[in-house]
Wavefront OBJ file of the C-alpha trace (Angstrom):
o trace
v -65.985 -49.548 24.190
v -62.748 -51.173 23.047
v -59.734 -49.481 21.580
v -60.323 -50.968 18.132
v -63.605 -49.039 17.854
v -61.792 -45.715 17.557
v -62.388 -44.235 14.117
v -59.295 -42.128 13.561
v -59.853 -39.554 10.808
v -57.898 -40.435 7.667
v -55.900 -43.064 9.602
v -55.003 -45.085 6.512
v -53.773 -42.081 4.518
v -51.789 -40.704 7.448
v -50.182 -44.100 8.005
v -49.240 -44.283 4.328
v -47.721 -40.809 4.412
v -45.662 -41.559 7.509
v -44.272 -44.816 6.135
v -43.349 -43.074 2.891
v -41.663 -40.262 4.827
v -39.589 -42.772 6.779
v -38.577 -44.514 3.534
v -37.597 -41.240 1.816
v -35.496 -40.021 4.720
v -33.670 -43.285 5.383
v -32.991 -43.778 1.664
v -31.355 -40.343 1.451
v -29.279 -40.937 4.584
v -28.186 -44.413 3.430
v -27.038 -42.941 0.107
v -25.096 -40.188 1.871
v -23.459 -42.535 4.358
v -22.925 -45.481 2.028
v -24.369 -47.751 4.717
v -27.720 -49.519 4.664
v -30.221 -49.268 7.499
v -31.164 -52.368 9.441
v -34.944 -52.746 9.147
v -36.767 -54.213 12.144
v -40.484 -54.794 11.525
v -42.221 -55.364 14.831
v -45.657 -56.264 16.154
v -46.990 -55.916 19.677
v -47.967 -59.357 20.913
v -51.553 -60.165 22.027
v -52.035 -59.498 25.703
v -49.547 -56.634 25.856
v -50.602 -53.237 27.159
v -50.456 -51.706 23.674
v -51.589 -53.152 20.363
v -50.063 -52.170 17.061
v -46.970 -52.397 14.926
v -44.114 -50.431 13.519
v -40.875 -50.308 11.567
v -37.622 -49.352 13.241
v -34.733 -48.488 10.939
v -31.273 -48.097 12.408
v -27.853 -47.354 10.912
v -24.839 -47.868 13.152
v -21.110 -47.481 12.638
v -21.229 -45.579 9.355
v -18.529 -43.170 8.155
v -20.857 -40.160 8.420
v -23.375 -41.270 11.043
v -22.244 -43.109 14.115
v -25.877 -43.881 14.871
v -28.987 -42.875 12.932
v -32.367 -44.142 14.060
v -35.693 -43.512 12.344
v -38.825 -45.225 13.615
v -42.433 -45.504 12.485
v -45.064 -46.711 14.947
v -48.847 -47.113 14.955
v -50.282 -48.201 18.284
v -53.576 -48.337 20.161
v -53.981 -48.392 23.907
v -56.750 -48.590 26.494
v -55.729 -45.482 28.445
v -53.792 -42.322 27.600
v -50.692 -42.042 29.815
v -50.247 -38.976 32.070
v -47.678 -37.438 29.709
v -50.376 -37.080 27.023
v -53.130 -35.617 29.190
v -51.368 -32.964 31.236
v -52.912 -30.340 28.930
v -56.116 -32.302 28.306
v -57.292 -33.537 31.723
v -60.749 -34.315 30.329
v -59.145 -37.194 28.371
v -57.488 -38.824 31.373
v -57.933 -42.574 31.042
v -59.348 -42.377 27.503
v -58.534 -45.056 24.913
v -56.272 -43.758 22.160
v -54.595 -44.348 18.832
v -51.228 -42.841 17.924
v -48.944 -42.958 14.912
v -45.811 -41.118 13.995
v -42.268 -40.995 12.674
v -39.417 -40.016 14.967
v -35.724 -39.771 14.206
v -32.437 -38.811 15.828
v -29.194 -38.806 13.848
v -25.872 -38.773 15.714
v -22.985 -37.885 13.356
v -19.435 -39.121 13.739
v -17.722 -35.785 12.993
v -18.064 -33.365 15.951
v -18.568 -30.472 13.530
v -21.782 -32.035 12.212
v -24.725 -31.355 14.547
v -27.068 -33.972 15.912
v -30.622 -33.574 14.659
v -34.054 -34.645 15.871
v -37.353 -34.665 13.963
v -40.784 -35.999 14.838
v -44.248 -35.833 13.294
v -47.240 -37.575 14.821
v -51.002 -37.821 15.085
v -52.940 -38.864 18.161
v -56.664 -39.556 18.530
v -58.727 -40.347 21.604
v -62.370 -40.761 22.555
v -63.560 -38.849 25.605
v -66.167 -39.773 28.181
v -68.820 -38.000 26.114
v -68.108 -40.294 23.171
v -66.590 -37.507 21.082
v -63.422 -38.258 19.166
v -60.559 -35.794 19.499
v -57.639 -35.705 17.084
v -54.500 -33.631 17.268
v -51.037 -33.382 15.754
v -47.537 -32.719 16.995
v -43.989 -32.568 15.796
v -41.083 -30.384 14.870
v -37.322 -30.548 14.479
v -34.345 -29.165 16.354
v -30.604 -28.932 15.842
v -27.955 -29.713 18.470
v -24.453 -28.614 17.445
v -21.269 -29.442 19.323
v -19.395 -26.658 17.550
v -21.548 -23.778 16.437
v -21.710 -22.199 12.987
v -24.051 -19.290 12.450
v -24.744 -20.147 8.819
v -25.916 -23.614 9.862
v -28.317 -22.259 12.471
v -29.625 -19.647 10.040
v -30.175 -22.227 7.289
v -31.981 -24.616 9.637
v -34.309 -21.941 10.987
v -34.951 -20.457 7.531
v -36.013 -23.909 6.311
v -38.336 -24.347 9.284
v -39.851 -20.927 8.695
v -40.406 -21.660 4.997
v -42.131 -24.961 5.797
v -44.630 -23.228 8.075
v -45.186 -20.080 6.000
v -48.118 -21.485 3.939
v -49.981 -22.245 7.167
v -49.865 -18.791 8.722
v -47.226 -16.160 9.432
v -47.726 -16.684 13.163
v -46.676 -20.341 13.136
v -42.888 -20.035 12.943
v -42.554 -17.418 15.727
v -44.905 -19.422 17.966
v -43.344 -22.794 17.303
v -39.799 -21.421 17.477
v -40.505 -20.045 20.956
v -42.231 -23.296 21.912
v -39.123 -25.229 20.804
v -36.812 -22.976 22.828
v -38.972 -23.481 25.899
v -39.400 -27.228 25.424
v -35.827 -28.276 24.611
v -34.462 -26.707 27.769
v -32.596 -28.600 30.464
v -34.096 -27.052 33.576
v -31.683 -28.811 35.895
v -28.776 -27.278 33.944
v -30.429 -23.917 33.087
v -29.265 -24.614 29.553
v -30.718 -24.917 26.057
v -30.220 -28.295 24.385
v -29.138 -26.728 21.093
v -29.995 -23.917 18.696
v -33.636 -24.981 18.589
v -35.934 -25.118 15.591
v -39.695 -25.608 15.794
v -41.969 -27.620 18.071
v -45.731 -27.983 18.352
v -48.048 -30.336 20.203
v -51.755 -30.845 20.869
v -52.352 -28.951 17.620
v -55.709 -28.978 15.833
v -56.648 -25.301 15.549
v -56.596 -25.318 11.728
v -59.052 -28.211 11.546
v -58.126 -31.796 10.735
v -57.230 -31.349 7.065
v -55.153 -28.180 7.376
v -53.493 -29.296 10.605
v -52.485 -32.520 8.870
v -51.172 -30.506 5.901
v -49.024 -28.446 8.258
v -47.617 -31.585 9.865
v -46.738 -32.913 6.409
v -44.992 -29.648 5.524
v -42.739 -30.087 8.520
v -41.935 -33.700 7.699
v -41.295 -32.973 4.034
v -38.872 -30.149 4.841
v -36.516 -32.218 6.984
v -33.995 -33.296 4.346
v -33.580 -29.800 2.901
v -33.194 -28.432 6.431
v -30.433 -30.815 7.490
v -28.521 -32.358 4.578
v -26.867 -29.131 3.362
v -25.406 -28.699 6.859
v -24.032 -32.244 6.822
v -22.485 -31.632 3.393
v -20.675 -28.530 4.687
v -19.248 -30.171 7.813
v -18.782 -33.918 7.320
v -15.226 -33.715 5.930
v -13.843 -31.133 8.371
v -10.712 -32.327 10.146
v -10.972 -32.935 13.902
v -8.901 -34.438 16.683
v -9.149 -35.931 20.163
v -10.123 -32.594 21.730
v -13.164 -32.158 19.488
v -14.172 -35.801 19.888
v -13.953 -35.597 23.684
v -16.128 -32.470 23.736
v -18.668 -34.104 21.445
v -19.001 -37.112 23.759
v -19.335 -34.835 26.776
v -22.063 -32.745 25.134
v -23.912 -35.911 24.090
v -24.472 -36.428 27.796
v -26.832 -33.463 27.752
v -28.843 -35.193 25.034
v -29.227 -38.279 27.175
v -30.198 -36.201 30.206
v -32.928 -34.343 28.339
v -34.425 -37.429 26.710
v -34.632 -39.389 29.940
v -35.575 -36.593 32.344
v -37.748 -34.165 30.365
v -38.863 -35.507 26.986
v -42.634 -36.122 26.823
v -42.264 -38.450 23.847
v -39.926 -40.766 25.732
v -42.203 -40.655 28.774
v -45.299 -41.333 26.628
v -43.703 -44.391 25.071
v -42.461 -45.873 28.326
v -45.594 -45.039 30.342
v -47.936 -46.479 27.714
v -46.083 -49.775 27.441
v -44.338 -49.014 24.161
v -41.430 -50.902 22.651
v -38.413 -49.878 24.721
v -35.795 -50.749 22.102
v -37.493 -48.445 19.584
v -38.212 -45.673 22.089
v -34.555 -45.458 23.069
v -33.139 -45.494 19.535
v -32.479 -41.775 20.088
v -29.621 -42.534 22.475
v -26.075 -41.874 21.211
v -23.775 -44.906 20.893
v -20.990 -43.355 22.980
v -21.225 -40.648 25.623
v -19.214 -39.326 28.566
v -19.678 -37.201 31.649
v -17.044 -35.230 33.565
v -17.288 -33.207 36.742
v -17.551 -29.408 36.390
v -16.333 -29.324 32.822
v -15.738 -25.627 32.117
v -14.269 -24.737 28.713
v -11.440 -22.230 28.387
v -12.633 -18.655 27.838
v -12.519 -17.651 24.184
v -12.316 -21.241 22.936
v -14.659 -22.736 20.322
v -16.112 -24.875 23.104
v -16.889 -21.788 25.195
v -18.451 -20.145 22.134
v -21.020 -22.932 22.001
v -22.378 -21.851 25.396
v -22.212 -18.102 24.909
v -23.213 -17.755 21.239
v -25.340 -20.793 20.405
v -26.946 -22.323 23.513
v -28.912 -19.114 23.957
v -32.369 -18.076 22.827
v -32.041 -15.711 19.887
v -33.677 -14.872 16.588
v -31.760 -16.649 13.827
v -33.913 -15.424 10.915
l 1 2 3 4 5 6 7 8 9 10 11 12 13 14 15 16 17 18 19 20 21 22 23 24 25 26 27 28 29 30 31 32 33 34 35 36 37 38 39 40 41 42 43 44 45 46 47 48 49 50 51 52 53 54 55 56 57 58 59 60 61 62 63 64 65 66 67 68 69 70 71 72 73 74 75 76 77 78 79 80 81 82 83 84 85 86 87 88 89 90 91 92 93 94 95 96 97 98 99 100 101 102 103 104 105 106 107 108 109 110 111 112 113 114 115 116 117 118 119 120 121 122 123 124 125 126 127 128 129 130 131 132 133 134 135 136 137 138 139 140 141 142 143 144 145 146 147 148 149 150 151 152 153 154 155 156 157 158 159 160 161 162 163 164 165 166 167 168 169 170 171 172 173 174 175 176 177 178 179 180 181 182 183 184 185 186 187 188 189 190 191 192 193 194 195 196 197 198 199 200 201 202 203 204 205 206 207 208 209 210 211 212 213 214 215 216 217 218 219 220 221 222 223 224 225 226 227 228 229 230 231 232 233 234 235 236 237 238 239 240 241 242 243 244 245 246 247 248 249 250 251 252 253 254 255 256 257 258 259 260 261 262 263 264 265 266 267 268 269 270 271 272 273 274 275 276 277 278 279 280 281 282 283 284 285 286 287 288 289 290 291 292 293 294 295 296 297 298 299 300 301 302 303 304 305 306 307 308 309 310
């Protein structure tokens, strides 16, 4: 059996939805920033480990966003990488098809939080010939200076997006997000969380897909009001230095712990697109401990903690 024989359920319609989602989000961000995205349409060359194509859109050096990357990809491979089968060992080595949209926006103003969102579908064919399809995704917020109203708004939007698909979904996926976006080597949350789900198919293909779409469609209303509140706040060298230092945590998580990054690199994905989540500037300093009672200290004690925001 070759990879091209996989018959992914509703592949064409899912692909169309994802490309439209990417276009809607990047159009809104370009309008807000006043800067156009660079569009890089790419194709995996014959003979490479993966086959497929994608569209990477990147905005750099804008007045609001220092770097904003939003990528669509649709790839097929001969063997699922280890990062995708740690919870499904029966699919180890199975051919697969995957498509998704992933974004990370790094703002220029330290008072505007970084945001990540991803929605994806993956299908594989096991040794018994049965096709398996599942969905994943979510979004999370990473502030440098915390504001309770921002965290509450973000979580309320996530909860509203999931409400039509079961009252259990937000509490489950909120906890999952807290547990996933955790820097174990630092014993520290990456941000104020949001929602995260993976290997999800329990509602059946149609309803699981509908839930994934709800998450994707809610992104702009979850994030843009926060940007509008914070983008014109005055800041100085102190706030900028702390922002660059905290961006280091983002880099550490993505390279050390993130399954999506590992999946892309292990499966032979397009490195330039996989690493579009990296911030343009970042710094590290030894034993950086903020002054007690400072806004920087508040980030650790009041926001980088697991709590119920809504």
